[in-house]
N, C-alpha and C positions, 0 to 999 in steps of 0.2 A: 603195819603188816610187813613181814619180811618175805622177800621173794628170792628164789634161787634162779639166777640167770646162767644159762649155759656159758661155760668158760673153756677156752682152748688151751691144752697143755703145750707150753713152749719150751720147757726144760725139766729134766728129771734128775734128782740127786738121790739115787738109791741108797747110798750109805746113810744119809740122814732121814730117809723116808719122807722126802718132801718133793713137791713139784711146783714149778712156777707156772701160773696160769694167767691168761689174758681174758679179762671180762670187759668187753666193749671198749678196748683201748687202755684199760687199767690193769697193770700186772701186780700180782701178789703171790706169796708162797702159801701152799696148802699142804696139810699132812696127807700122806698116803697110807697111814697106819691102819685104816679101816678097809683097805682094798686088797686083802691077802688072797682072795680067791680069783680076782680078775686082774689081768695084766694091763697096765696103762702105758701108753706110748706117746711120744711127742707127736702132736697133731690130732690126738683124740679130743673129743669134747666130753666134759664132765659136769656134774652138779656138785656144788659145795654146800656145806652146812656148818656153821660155827668154826670155820677154818679147816674142815676135813673134807676130802673128796669122798663123796658117798657112793657115787656110781658113774659109770661111763654111759653116755647116751649116743644115739645114732646121729651122725653128722647132718643128715637131711633134716631131722627133727630139730636139732640145735640151731641150724641156720634159719629155719622157719620161725622159731621162737625169737631169735635175735632180730629178725626183720620186723616182727610184731612189736617188740620192745622199742625198736627205733621209730616205728610209726607213732607209738604212744608218746614217746619223748618229743618227737617233732611237732605233735599236735598240742603240746602243753605250752602255756605262756610262761614267761620267765619266773613269775611269782610261784606258780605251781611246781616248776622244776626245782626251785630253791626249797620249797616245802618238802618235796619228795626226798631230796638229798638230806635234809635235816632229819626227817623221820627215819631214813635208812641208817644214818649215823647213830640214832638212838635205839636201834633194834636190839632187843635183849639177847638175841642169838648171834649177833655179829661178833666176829673175833679174828677174822683173817686180816 
């Protein structure tokens, strides 16, 4: 199963239509090309899908979701964490 974890925008390159986002400490670039109607700013929280920023989300909602993800990760044993990482790497929709 592929999950979209809230990510915080840390840098924007308007010329190339990409943003650098931080997802629980991991930074990656994501395309802004699908966000023509809504302005994205550094500090905003967004959801990604296959390397594209799909929408901006409320900061409070994003922080609540991140806290829940952290609780889940902290409750997992090492073997379960490794399996979750391997499954995420095999997600057919991952591309960022």
